[in-house]
C-alpha atoms as one frame of an Amber mdcrd trajectory, in Angstrom:
protein
  39.933 166.725 130.290  37.825 168.922 132.546  37.165 171.858 133.015  39.339
 173.013 135.824  38.795 174.254 139.291  39.733 176.237 142.707  40.774 173.304
 145.092  44.776 174.038 146.329  46.542 171.073 146.571  48.922 170.950 149.979
  51.503 168.033 150.780  52.646 167.783 154.116  55.952 166.417 154.935  57.486
 164.814 157.901  60.632 163.153 158.391  60.955 159.288 159.399  64.330 159.414
 161.021  63.604 161.574 163.001  60.778 159.811 164.174  62.192 156.427 164.347
  64.643 157.757 166.549  62.524 159.465 169.125  60.249 155.354 169.262  63.916
 154.122 169.655  64.722 156.308 172.594  61.700 156.857 174.740  58.861 155.028
 172.812  56.123 157.130 172.108  57.422 160.527 169.830  56.537 164.051 168.904
  55.154 165.214 165.368  57.845 167.006 163.834  57.474 168.134 160.278  59.985
 169.802 158.202  57.458 172.297 156.028  53.791 172.753 155.998  52.570 174.618
 152.955  51.476 174.498 149.372  54.081 172.904 147.330  53.864 174.238 144.895
  50.595 176.125 144.853  48.815 174.244 142.416  45.223 175.785 141.955  44.268
 173.005 138.999  42.181 170.221 140.423  42.964 167.976 143.661  45.235 165.287
 144.673  43.606 161.941 145.012  46.844 160.136 145.313  50.568 159.864 144.438
  52.876 157.420 144.092  56.720 158.096 144.865  59.720 157.360 143.425  63.528
 158.596 145.593  63.211 161.799 145.717  60.102 162.413 143.125  56.184 162.783
 143.266  53.333 161.092 140.917  50.451 162.785 141.657  47.237 162.032 140.529
  45.604 165.483 140.527  41.632 164.450 138.904  40.728 167.050 136.923  44.256
 168.283 136.811  45.475 165.279 134.944  49.735 163.938 136.185  51.537 166.290
 138.335  55.490 165.910 138.642  57.117 166.804 141.867  60.621 167.098 143.242
  60.749 166.267 146.356  64.531 166.464 147.176  64.315 169.414 149.386  61.250
 169.488 151.693  61.585 172.683 152.914  61.474 173.217 148.629  59.803 170.830
 146.401  59.080 172.557 143.072  56.956 171.280 140.143  59.425 169.333 137.249
  56.016 168.549 135.048  52.715 167.434 134.316  50.624 166.155 131.370  46.579
 166.949 130.857  44.718 162.789 131.195  41.719 162.791 129.077  39.013 161.883
 132.736  40.096 162.557 135.419  43.496 161.153 137.486  43.095 158.720 140.192
  45.973 156.458 141.128  48.956 156.001 139.719  51.819 153.445 139.244  54.746
 153.839 138.067  56.683 151.012 137.131  60.015 151.826 134.800  60.073 154.488
 131.559  55.879 154.953 132.445  53.155 155.708 134.443  49.976 154.527 134.955
  46.943 156.247 135.596  43.377 154.820 136.326  42.125 157.556 135.124  38.421
 157.879 136.161  36.025 157.581 132.980  38.545 157.994 131.129  39.721 153.989
 131.942  43.772 153.506 132.310  46.996 156.049 130.610  50.271 155.244 129.961
  52.710 158.147 129.919  55.947 158.005 129.411  58.209 159.001 132.270  61.742
 159.110 130.282  61.900 163.197 130.257  60.213 163.951 133.291  59.693 167.813
 132.991  58.367 166.673 129.347  56.045 163.909 130.253  53.767 162.332 127.314
  51.417 160.223 126.875  51.793 156.908 124.671  48.358 154.935 124.734  45.794
 154.661 126.496  42.305 152.177 126.712  38.774 152.771 127.460  37.550 150.690
 130.280  34.444 150.657 131.590  32.781 152.688 134.364  35.652 154.631 136.840
  39.242 153.529 137.254  40.815 154.493 140.722  43.307 152.844 141.067  46.008
 150.874 139.714  48.870 148.796 140.204  51.143 146.970 137.456  53.563 143.317
 137.411  55.120 142.510 134.383  53.039 142.816 131.488  49.564 143.322 133.303
  47.518 146.334 134.690  45.410 145.603 137.851  42.751 148.734 137.039  39.923
 148.842 140.403  37.058 149.605 138.805  34.651 151.120 141.676  31.554 149.047
 140.654  32.807 147.082 137.951  35.423 145.252 140.350  38.901 144.171 138.684
  39.720 144.906 134.995  43.355 143.170 133.798  45.107 145.524 131.257  47.925
 143.819 128.804  50.385 146.160 128.461  53.102 144.292 126.693  52.116 147.466
 123.857  52.327 150.127 125.919  51.314 151.933 122.541  47.595 149.554 122.402
  47.090 148.252 126.166  44.372 145.798 125.283  41.381 144.499 128.384  41.915
 140.414 128.916  40.030 140.182 132.303  38.361 140.644 134.539  36.346 140.141
 138.485  33.425 141.948 138.968  33.493 142.026 142.890  30.436 142.115 145.277
  31.567 146.057 146.597  33.096 149.056 145.308  36.710 148.521 144.291  38.281
 151.550 145.092  42.161 150.105 145.761  44.535 148.082 144.631  48.145 145.382
 145.926  49.609 142.816 144.405  51.599 140.095 146.412  52.912 136.430 144.208
  49.783 135.651 142.122  47.517 137.327 144.235  45.466 140.627 143.927  44.756
 142.688 146.779  41.511 145.393 146.407  39.989 147.076 148.974  35.883 146.609
 147.835  34.776 149.276 150.727  31.377 147.643 152.173  32.544 144.598 150.900
  36.192 144.330 152.854  39.064 142.880 150.980  38.751 140.564 147.949  41.773
 138.723 147.318  41.883 137.709 143.320  44.623 135.045 141.872  46.314 136.258
 138.738  47.557 133.724 137.836  45.875 133.837 134.660  46.006 137.275 134.513
  43.249 136.791 131.706  40.768 135.226 134.057  41.099 136.174 137.843  39.594
 134.209 140.153  38.063 135.551 143.953  39.831 132.697 145.834  39.085 134.463
 149.656  38.655 137.782 151.621  38.073 139.562 154.963  34.878 141.218 155.603
  36.417 144.573 157.891  34.278 146.174 159.970  34.405 149.616 158.323  34.586
 150.481 154.873  37.550 149.526 153.002  39.750 152.437 151.407  43.176 152.105
 150.475  45.467 149.037 151.933  49.588 148.323 151.780  51.295 145.690 151.887
  53.892 145.025 154.098  56.045 141.266 154.398  53.449 138.684 155.666  50.971
 141.423 156.430  48.172 143.706 155.042  47.396 147.050 155.971  43.978 148.349
 155.409  42.674 151.780 155.709  38.925 151.077 156.363  37.342 154.379 157.599
  36.956 154.533 161.676  40.014 152.314 161.369  43.301 150.663 160.853  43.353
 146.635 160.150  46.014 144.413 160.435  45.503 141.465 158.514  47.856 138.176
 158.272  48.337 136.960 154.828  50.745 133.275 155.980  47.804 131.954 153.816
  47.767 134.584 150.809  44.437 133.061 149.680  42.980 133.208 153.619  43.299
 136.840 154.665  43.211 136.503 159.224  42.422 139.853 161.323  45.476 139.644
 163.376  44.866 143.346 165.048  43.082 146.753 164.952  43.323 150.261 166.267
  40.702 152.727 166.310  41.602 156.431 163.581  38.992 158.549 165.740  38.866
 162.196 164.568  38.082 161.692 160.210  37.977 159.520 158.221  40.870 156.462
 157.015  40.834 156.680 153.039  45.378 156.661 152.944  47.229 154.088 154.224
  51.240 153.323 153.607  53.933 151.609 155.619  57.947 152.116 156.064  59.692
 150.194 158.115  57.943 149.247 161.351  55.755 152.841 161.405  52.724 153.055
 159.283  50.763 156.181 158.408  47.359 156.520 157.957  45.326 159.641 155.328
  42.507 160.587 157.911  41.215 163.192 156.049  39.957 165.568 158.207  41.649
 163.993 161.167  44.997 164.229 159.505  48.284 162.226 159.540  48.651 159.421
 161.908  51.009 157.536 162.870  51.066 154.377 164.540  54.075 151.491 165.244
  54.275 147.984 163.900  57.039 146.225 165.803  54.633 144.268 166.635  52.354
 144.579 163.729  49.567 142.369 165.661  48.963 145.286 168.776  49.767 148.252
 166.417  50.580 151.010 168.721  48.924 155.082 168.343  51.689 157.484 168.424
  51.091 160.708 166.893  48.538 162.654 165.459  49.520 165.284 162.959  46.528
 168.503 161.508  47.350 168.612 157.846  45.523 171.619 157.056  42.884 170.402
 154.735  41.283 166.743 154.079  44.428 164.287 153.830  43.434 162.032 151.431
  46.651 159.806 150.858  49.964 159.127 152.160  53.348 157.465 150.412  56.181
 157.315 153.029  60.145 156.661 151.359  63.268 158.095 151.726  63.280 159.278
 155.447  60.403 161.504 155.132  55.784 160.798 154.317  54.055 162.697 151.736
  50.765 163.246 153.058  48.474 164.994 150.078  44.824 166.510 151.170  42.616
 169.415 150.091  41.873 172.973 151.464
């Protein structure tokens, strides 16, 4: 475990129900903040990523490990539990009773969350390089491993995960999302890479799209892939899942687009110093900027579920 630091974690929530009503009623909207503050006031670690399951947020806090928060009351979020990890907790993915943590230099860590107030480590495996993000489907975890591309880990036995394959992309793999038999990798300076995982032990690149900026994060909704691409939000059609095609984009000014998530007909972009950006995708080919809201810090990642958006930011 790394030494502690004094970076504060700030979680900024917005009511989506109010946003969508306003959007439908007047065609434009004013972002209504439910609450803004340090929830809770965590002084160890920094929020690299988060994952929402109903009213529970799982947050990768870097050298603060994995934190589990109850966000059912947006004005009074509470910490349920947490656990230290061997490395720097970055990406988090929840499947069933387990949280999978991309733990930077410590590879992949698997945590039992059967008891949210007392999570426990059940297994892990070393992965050379720096694990930044993870997505899980079936018996396999797919890890975005920065300079080493995509790594595939068999998690049939959570107590003894094993690396079974991988594909070294041309860029730096920051994030991964899954759809059917394909893994989509945000590959920084190499845009988006499409990798077939039909045989998880032998992943094969089948396509890609060279975005104009630096791809940090991505989210899939329906037949579209939304990419946080540093200076813009890129929208790619996945009608042919192996050949993503650009159908639209919109600039993200005043910050760096680092995180993205989709809820209904809205896209949320965490833009570091640019705060939280909200776009309408009623027509995905023509994303429309709806609102900009300061978050009081550097907005890193965003997750939207159940009537609110949760933004992890430092400051």
